[in-house]
C-alpha positions in Angstrom: 66.2 136.7 42.2 67.3 135.2 45.6 68.6 137.4 48.3 72.2 136.9 49.3 72.5 134.9 52.5 74.4 136.6 55.3 76.9 134.3 56.9 76.9 134.2 60.6 80.1 135.0 62.3 81.9 131.9 63.6 81.4 131.2 67.3 84.5 131.6 69.3 84.8 128.9 71.8 86.2 130.1 75.1 89.5 128.5 76.2 88.9 125.7 78.7 89.6 126.6 82.3 92.9 125.1 83.5 93.1 126.7 86.9 91.5 126.0 90.3 90.5 128.6 92.9 91.6 127.6 96.4 90.0 128.5 99.7 92.9 130.8 100.4 91.9 132.8 97.4 94.9 131.7 95.3 94.2 130.6 91.7 96.5 127.8 90.7 97.1 127.3 87.0 97.6 123.6 86.3 99.3 124.2 82.9 101.9 126.7 84.4 101.7 126.5 88.2 103.4 129.2 90.1 105.1 128.6 93.4 103.6 131.9 94.6 100.1 130.4 94.3 100.9 127.4 96.5 99.9 127.6 100.2 100.4 124.8 102.8 97.0 125.4 104.2 95.4 124.7 100.9 97.4 121.5 100.5 96.5 120.3 104.0 92.8 121.1 103.5 92.7 119.3 100.1 94.7 116.2 101.0 92.6 115.6 104.1 89.6 115.2 101.9 91.1 113.0 99.2 90.6 109.3 99.7 93.3 106.7 99.3 92.4 103.4 97.6 89.4 105.1 95.9 87.6 105.0 99.3 87.7 101.1 99.3 88.9 101.0 103.0 87.4 100.0 106.3 86.5 102.6 108.9 84.0 105.3 109.7 86.1 107.8 107.7 88.0 107.7 104.4 91.7 107.0 104.8 93.0 110.3 103.5 96.1 111.2 101.5 97.0 113.6 104.4 97.0 110.7 106.9 98.8 108.4 104.4 101.5 111.1 104.1 102.0 111.2 107.9 102.3 107.4 107.8 105.0 107.6 105.1 107.0 110.1 107.1 106.8 107.9 110.1 107.9 104.9 108.2 110.8 107.0 106.8 111.9 108.0 110.3 111.7 104.4 111.5 113.9 103.3 108.6 116.4 106.2 109.0 116.0 107.7 112.5 118.6 110.5 111.9 117.3 111.5 108.5 117.5 115.2 107.6 114.4 117.3 108.2 114.4 118.5 104.6 114.0 114.9 103.4 111.2 114.4 105.9 109.5 117.6 104.4 109.9 116.2 100.9 108.2 113.0 102.1 105.4 115.0 103.6 105.0 116.7 100.2 105.5 113.6 97.9 101.7 113.4 97.2 101.0 117.1 97.5 99.9 117.5 93.8 96.8 115.4 94.7 95.3 118.4 96.5 94.6 119.6 93.0 94.3 116.5 90.9 93.1 113.9 93.4 94.5 110.5 94.1 94.4 108.5 90.9 94.9 104.8 91.7 98.0 103.2 90.0 95.9 100.9 87.7 94.1 103.9 86.2 97.4 105.8 85.8 98.6 102.8 83.8 95.6 103.1 81.6 95.8 106.8 80.7 99.6 107.0 80.3 102.0 110.0 80.5 99.7 113.0 80.4 98.8 112.7 84.0 102.4 112.3 85.0 103.4 115.5 83.2 100.8 117.6 85.1 101.8 115.9 88.4 105.5 116.7 87.9 104.9 120.4 87.1 102.8 120.8 90.2 105.3 119.0 92.4 108.1 121.2 91.1 106.2 124.3 91.9 105.4 123.0 95.4 109.0 122.1 96.1 110.2 125.5 95.0 107.6 127.2 97.2 108.9 125.4 100.3 112.7 125.6 99.6 113.2 122.2 98.1 114.9 121.5 94.7 112.3 121.2 91.8 113.5 117.6 91.2 114.8 115.5 94.1 118.1 113.6 93.8 117.5 110.0 92.7 118.7 108.5 96.0 116.3 110.7 98.1 113.4 109.8 95.7 114.3 106.2 96.3 114.2 106.6 100.1 110.8 108.2 100.0 109.5 105.6 97.5 110.6 102.8 99.8 108.7 104.4 102.8 105.7 105.0 100.5 105.6 101.3 99.6 106.0 100.3 103.3 103.0 102.5 104.1 101.1 101.0 101.2 101.7 97.5 102.5 100.3 98.5 105.9 97.3 100.2 104.4 96.6 97.3 102.0 96.7 94.6 104.7 94.9 96.5 107.5 92.4 98.7 105.6 92.0 97.7 102.0 91.4 93.9 102.2 94.7 92.6 100.7 96.1 89.3 101.9 99.7 89.4 103.3 101.1 87.4 100.3 99.5 89.7 97.7 100.6 92.8 99.5 104.2 91.6 99.8 104.1 90.9 96.0 102.8 94.3 95.1 104.3 96.6 97.8 107.2 94.7 99.4 107.8 93.9 103.1 106.2 95.0 106.3 108.0 98.1 107.6 107.6 96.9 111.2 106.2 100.0 112.9 105.5 99.8 116.6 102.1 98.5 117.5 100.9 101.9 119.0 101.9 103.7 115.9 100.2 101.2 113.6 97.0 101.4 115.6 97.0 105.2 115.5 98.1 105.8 111.9 96.0 103.0 110.5 92.8 104.1 112.2 91.2 106.5 109.7 90.8 110.0 111.1 88.2 112.6 110.4 89.1 115.2 107.7 89.5 117.8 110.4 92.0 115.8 112.4 93.9 114.7 109.3 94.2 118.4 108.2 95.4 119.6 111.6 97.9 116.8 112.0 99.3 117.3 108.5 99.5 121.0 108.8 101.2 120.8 112.2 103.9 118.4 111.0 104.6 120.4 107.9 104.9 123.7 109.9 107.3 122.0 112.4 109.5 120.9 109.5 109.4 124.2 107.8 110.8 125.9 110.9 
């Protein structure tokens, strides 16, 4: 007579972690981000260490998302000199979710589809609420910021990422025509420390 086999209890697999701990001590949930867990210092620190163009740029340092954001805000001010400070703040925060999820290049976003976009939108809504902006910006303001973003991308593409002018115009539109001194400063990749400080200072001045 054979002994009855004792069935082992099924292994319970722990839920996958969907949050990130920040240096501020905050724990940000990517599935249900709370505005209370968003700190501008964490955003500045993270964006200063995230590379644009997957790091395929000239210079001794990466060209960070933090520096790109300052360039976008400068292009926006050039295009609309009297633009409201809240729109400038929205421009400074337009890529803020990347302090958590990184800067995924557009070709890869096209490959993976909508899941990435859903996470990005939830994070951006929480960030906006944290800093007194509407969760979703009006379409005309989004369009203004997008135009400045494309202008910045044109400058980065042609001066840092190896694109010919014709190709950059086809993909990103026209040259936003910043002054030479601004181009030389904003298109010279900064250290992470400088990018973090500059981003943080600009955001804090707008938040006042």
